[in-house]
C-alpha positions in Angstrom: -0.4 0.0 -0.2 1.1 3.7 -0.5 2.4 5.4 2.3 -0.8 7.6 4.2 0.9 10.9 2.9 0.2 9.2 -0.5 -3.1 8.6 -0.8 -5.6 10.0 -2.8 -9.5 10.8 -3.1 -10.7 9.5 -6.4 -10.8 12.0 -8.8 -14.2 13.4 -10.4 -15.2 11.6 -13.6 -14.2 14.1 -16.1 -16.6 13.0 -19.3 -16.0 16.4 -21.3 -12.0 15.8 -21.0 -10.3 17.2 -24.4 -7.9 14.2 -23.8 -10.6 11.6 -23.5 -12.5 13.3 -26.6 -9.5 13.4 -28.6 -8.6 9.6 -27.8 -12.3 8.6 -28.8 -11.6 11.0 -32.3 -8.5 9.0 -33.1 -9.7 5.4 -32.6 -12.8 6.5 -34.5 -10.8 7.8 -37.6 -8.1 5.1 -37.7 -11.2 2.4 -37.0 -12.5 4.0 -40.4 -9.1 3.4 -42.3 -8.8 0.1 -41.1 -12.4 -1.2 -42.2 -11.7 0.5 -45.7 -11.8 -1.7 -48.4 -12.4 -4.3 -46.2 -15.4 -6.7 -46.1 -16.8 -6.2 -42.5 -18.3 -10.3 -42.5 -15.1 -11.5 -43.7 -13.5 -10.0 -40.8 -16.1 -11.2 -38.5 -15.4 -14.8 -40.3 -11.7 -14.6 -39.8 -12.5 -13.9 -36.3 -14.8 -17.0 -35.7 -12.4 -19.4 -38.0 -9.6 -18.8 -35.5 -7.8 -21.3 -33.1 -7.7 -19.4 -30.0 -5.8 -22.5 -28.1 -2.8 -20.6 -29.8 -3.5 -17.4 -27.4 -2.5 -19.7 -24.4 1.2 -19.4 -25.2 1.3 -15.9 -26.5 -0.7 -14.7 -23.2 2.3 -16.7 -21.4 5.3 -15.5 -23.2 4.3 -11.9 -23.3 3.8 -11.7 -19.5 7.5 -13.6 -19.5 8.3 -10.3 -21.8 7.2 -8.0 -18.8 9.2 -9.9 -16.3 12.1 -9.2 -18.5 11.1 -5.6 -18.6 11.2 -5.7 -15.1 14.6 -6.7 -14.9 15.7 -4.2 -17.3 13.8 -1.7 -15.4 16.0 -2.7 -12.0 18.9 -1.6 -13.8 17.8 1.6 -15.3 16.4 2.6 -11.5 19.4 1.2 -9.9 20.8 4.8 -10.0 18.4 6.6 -7.8 17.3 3.6 -5.7 17.4 -0.3 -5.2 14.4 -1.8 -6.1 14.0 -5.7 -7.0 12.6 -7.2 -10.3 10.1 -8.7 -8.4 8.8 -5.7 -6.6 8.9 -3.4 -10.1 6.9 -6.3 -11.7 3.2 -4.9 -10.3 4.5 -1.3 -10.9 4.9 -2.1 -14.7 1.8 -3.8 -15.1 -0.1 -0.8 -13.2 1.5 1.5 -15.5 -0.1 -0.8 -18.9 -3.2 -0.9 -17.6 -3.5 3.0 -16.8 -2.2 3.3 -20.5 -4.9 1.0 -21.3 -7.8 2.8 -19.6 -6.5 6.5 -19.6 -5.8 9.1 -22.2 -2.7 10.2 -23.1 0.0 7.5 -22.2 -1.3 8.5 -18.3 0.4 5.2 -17.0 3.8 6.4 -17.6 2.9 9.1 -14.8 1.0 6.5 -12.8 4.1 4.0 -13.1 6.8 6.9 -12.0 4.4 8.1 -9.2 3.8 4.7 -7.6 7.6 4.0 -7.9 8.5 7.0 -5.9 5.5 6.7 -3.3 6.3 2.8 -2.6 10.0 2.7 -2.8 11.2 6.5 -1.4 12.4 7.7 -4.6 11.9 11.5 -5.7 9.0 11.0 -8.1 10.6 13.2 -10.7 13.8 11.2 -10.7 11.4 8.3 -11.4 9.7 9.8 -14.0 13.3 10.3 -15.6 13.8 6.4 -15.4 10.5 6.0 -17.4 11.7 8.3 -19.8 14.6 6.3 -20.3 12.9 3.0 -20.4 11.0 4.4 -22.8 13.9 5.7 -25.1 14.9 2.5 -25.1 12.2 1.1 -26.0 11.6 2.9 -29.3 15.3 2.7 -30.4 14.6 -1.3 -30.5 11.5 -1.0 -32.1 13.0 1.6 -34.4 15.7 -1.2 -35.5 13.2 -3.6 -35.8 11.3 -1.6 -38.1 14.0 -0.4 -39.9 15.5 -3.7 -40.6 12.6 -5.4 -41.7 11.3 -2.8 -43.8 14.7 -3.0 -45.5 15.1 -6.6 -45.8 11.2 -7.5 -46.6 9.7 -4.3 -48.1 6.7 -2.7 -46.8 4.0 -0.6 -48.1 4.1 3.5 -48.3 2.6 4.0 -44.8 5.3 1.9 -43.3 8.2 3.9 -45.0 6.5 6.8 -43.6 6.3 6.0 -40.0 9.9 4.5 -40.5 11.5 8.1 -41.5 9.4 9.9 -38.7 10.7 7.5 -36.2 14.1 7.9 -37.3 13.6 11.6 -36.8 12.3 11.4 -33.8 14.6 9.1 -32.0 17.6 10.2 -33.8 17.2 13.6 -31.8 16.4 11.9 -28.6 19.6 9.5 -28.9 21.6 12.6 -29.4 20.2 14.0 -25.9 20.9 10.5 -24.5 24.4 10.0 -25.6 25.5 13.8 -24.5 23.9 13.2 -21.0 25.2 9.7 -20.8 28.9 10.7 -21.8 29.2 14.0 -20.5 27.1 15.1 -17.5 28.6 18.0 -16.8 27.9 19.4 -20.5 24.2 18.3 -20.0 23.9 20.1 -16.8 24.7 23.1 -19.0 22.7 22.5 -22.0 19.8 21.6 -19.6 19.9 25.0 -17.9 20.6 26.5 -21.2 17.9 25.5 -23.1 15.4 25.7 -20.4 15.8 29.3 -20.6 13.9 29.7 -23.7 10.2 28.8 -22.3 8.5 31.6 -20.5 9.4 32.2 -17.2 6.1 30.6 -15.4 7.4 27.3 -17.4 10.7 27.6 -16.8 11.3 25.8 -13.6 9.0 22.9 -14.9 10.8 22.5 -18.0 14.3 22.3 -16.1 12.8 19.9 -13.5 11.5 17.7 -16.4 14.7 17.8 -18.8 17.2 16.9 -15.4 14.8 14.2 -14.1 16.1 12.6 -17.2 19.7 13.5 -17.0 19.1 11.6 -13.3 17.4 8.5 -14.9 20.6 8.0 -16.9 22.6 7.6 -13.8 23.1 3.9 -13.7 23.8 3.4 -17.3 26.9 4.9 -17.2 28.1 2.0 -15.7 29.3 -0.6 -18.7 27.5 -3.8 -17.1 24.1 -1.8 -16.5 24.2 -0.3 -20.0 24.9 -3.9 -21.2 22.2 -5.5 -19.5 19.4 -2.7 -20.4 20.6 -2.9 -24.0 20.1 -6.6 -24.2 17.1 -7.2 -22.0 14.9 -4.4 -24.6 16.3 -6.6 -27.5 15.2 -9.9 -25.7 11.7 -8.2 -24.2 10.7 -7.1 -27.9 11.8 -10.8 -29.4 9.6 -12.6 -26.8 6.7 -10.0 -27.6 6.9 -10.7 -31.5 6.9 -14.6 -30.3 3.6 -13.7 -28.7 2.5 -12.0 -32.3 3.5 -14.8 -33.9 1.5 -17.3 -31.6 -1.5 -15.3 -32.7 -0.7 -15.6 -36.2 -0.9 -19.3 -35.8 -4.4 -18.9 -34.9 -5.2 -17.5 -37.6 -3.2 -19.9 -40.0 -0.4 -17.3 -40.5 2.8 -19.2 -41.0 4.8 -16.2 -42.5 8.6 -15.1 -41.7 9.3 -14.2 -38.2 10.4 -10.7 -39.6 7.2 -9.8 -40.5 6.1 -10.1 -37.0 9.1 -8.4 -35.7 7.8 -5.4 -38.2 4.4 -6.0 -36.7 5.6 -5.2 -33.2 7.7 -2.3 -34.6 5.1 -0.8 -36.6 2.2 -1.3 -34.3 4.1 -0.1 -30.9 5.9 3.1 -32.9 2.6 3.9 -34.2 1.3 4.2 -30.6 4.6 5.7 -28.8 3.0 9.3 -29.2 0.0 10.0 -26.7 -3.3 9.4 -28.7 -6.4 7.0 -27.9 -6.5 4.7 -24.7 -4.5 1.4 -25.5 -3.5 2.8 -28.8 -6.9 1.3 -30.3 -7.1 2.4 -34.0 -3.4 3.3 -34.9 -1.7 -0.1 -33.6 -4.7 -2.4 -35.8 -4.2 -0.4 -38.6 -0.5 -0.3 -38.9 -0.2 -3.8 -38.1 -3.0 -4.5 -40.9 -0.7 -2.6 -43.2 2.4 -5.3 -42.3 0.8 -8.4 -42.9 -0.9 -6.8 -46.3 2.5 -6.1 -47.3 3.5 -10.1 -46.4 0.2 -10.9 -49.0 -2.0 -11.8 -46.2 -5.6 -11.2 -47.2 -6.6 -7.6 -45.6 -9.9 -9.3 -43.7 -7.2 -11.7 -42.0 -4.8 -9.2 -41.4 -7.6 -6.5 -40.0 -9.0 -9.8 -37.6 -5.4 -10.5 -36.8 -4.7 -7.3 -35.8 -7.9 -7.0 -33.7 -7.0 -10.1 -32.1 -3.6 -9.6 -31.2 -4.2 -6.2 -29.6 -6.5 -8.1 -27.5 -3.9 -10.4 -26.2 -1.5 -7.6 -25.2 -4.2 -5.0 -23.8 -6.9 -7.5 -21.8 -4.5 -9.9 -19.6 -2.3 -6.9 -18.1 -5.8 -5.0 -17.7 -7.1 -7.6 -15.7 -3.7 -8.2 -13.8 -3.7 -4.5 -13.2 -6.8 -4.3 -11.6 -6.1 -6.9 -8.9 -2.7 -5.1 -8.3 -5.0 -2.1 -7.7 -7.5 -3.8 -5.3 -4.2 -5.4 -3.5 -2.7 -1.8 -3.1 -6.1 -0.4 -1.7 -6.1 2.2 -4.9 -9.0 3.2 -7.5 -9.1 4.3 -11.4 -9.6 7.7 -9.8 -6.8 8.0 -7.8 -4.5 6.7 -11.0 -6.1 9.8 -12.9 -4.7 12.1 -9.8 -1.4 10.4 -9.9 -1.1 11.3 -13.5 -2.5 14.9 -13.1 -0.4 15.7 -9.9 2.8 14.4 -10.8 4.0 16.8 -13.7 3.1 19.6 -11.3 5.9 18.5 -8.5 9.3 19.7 -7.9 12.5 17.7 -8.8 14.4 16.6 -5.3 18.0 15.7 -4.7 18.6 12.4 -5.6 21.0 10.3 -3.3 23.6 8.5 -5.0 23.8 4.7 -5.5 26.1 2.3 -6.6 24.8 0.9 -9.8 23.5 -2.6 -10.1 26.5 -5.1 -11.3 25.8 -8.7 -12.9 26.7 -10.4 -9.8 23.9 -8.2 -7.7 
């Protein structure tokens, strides 16, 4: 349970929230694009004919990939606090659940808030570790997408997504390298760049930028960096295996590279805050990948819907259990996601980096 000082009263439901309506609008637009030039009756037929026994190993492999992510997160968090992978696993699941139920990827803020509250870590520093993890995810997925599009080909939409992602993550990688290799230079850059916003936003911009630099602390140790990079690749390869098992349910025996492309395209498409759970963009880009692999459009659309359910529903159900066990509510999570950006950064005590033998 959270400490008494960290408890919340449930936030009022905001039916008119702009973030909520924007998410619903995004989902609606992409849902129309998903079924465009596709016969809905054939999509339903493909869903009815699928062999859903393959969902069992898919879910098992998916949760194994979440455990690998918890191990990775342990190494990232090591610079600001010592937390075991076992303790981080439910925090990750709660974050995924919040992303699925709340708009604008609020789960990232929820995860940082709970990590800070339960393990006595400054919450802005915890947010920095989440940002570092997201960067590694983005770079790994971009590698999957770029390599498979180059080797296997793909439609115009996939090329466009690849180019946009390269531009975004190239800039993020440049910041990452500077912050990792030259922390003194990073401090000067943060101080200089955060003078640009209006005065009332300047302190917050500084705190957010510096929280990312703090999140990189442990990665200055070669062992920690190697483990984070290796587990990032391993976790997403495992998720591609889960995608493949769902593909078997639909009789799709295409090359594993296409499933890697689907993982990269589907998850990069929802990296930016949009609809709850990424519903809409995810299905559309997964369909685009499978159509490029010569899978019929109706089967590709049905598969996109099914595989998204596989990676949305199980962590949401488990997250609701963890929510209940921590005596929290969805309203509490919403309050966390809204209150974290208003906090100020606090000094972070020094921690020895985690090594392979820890």
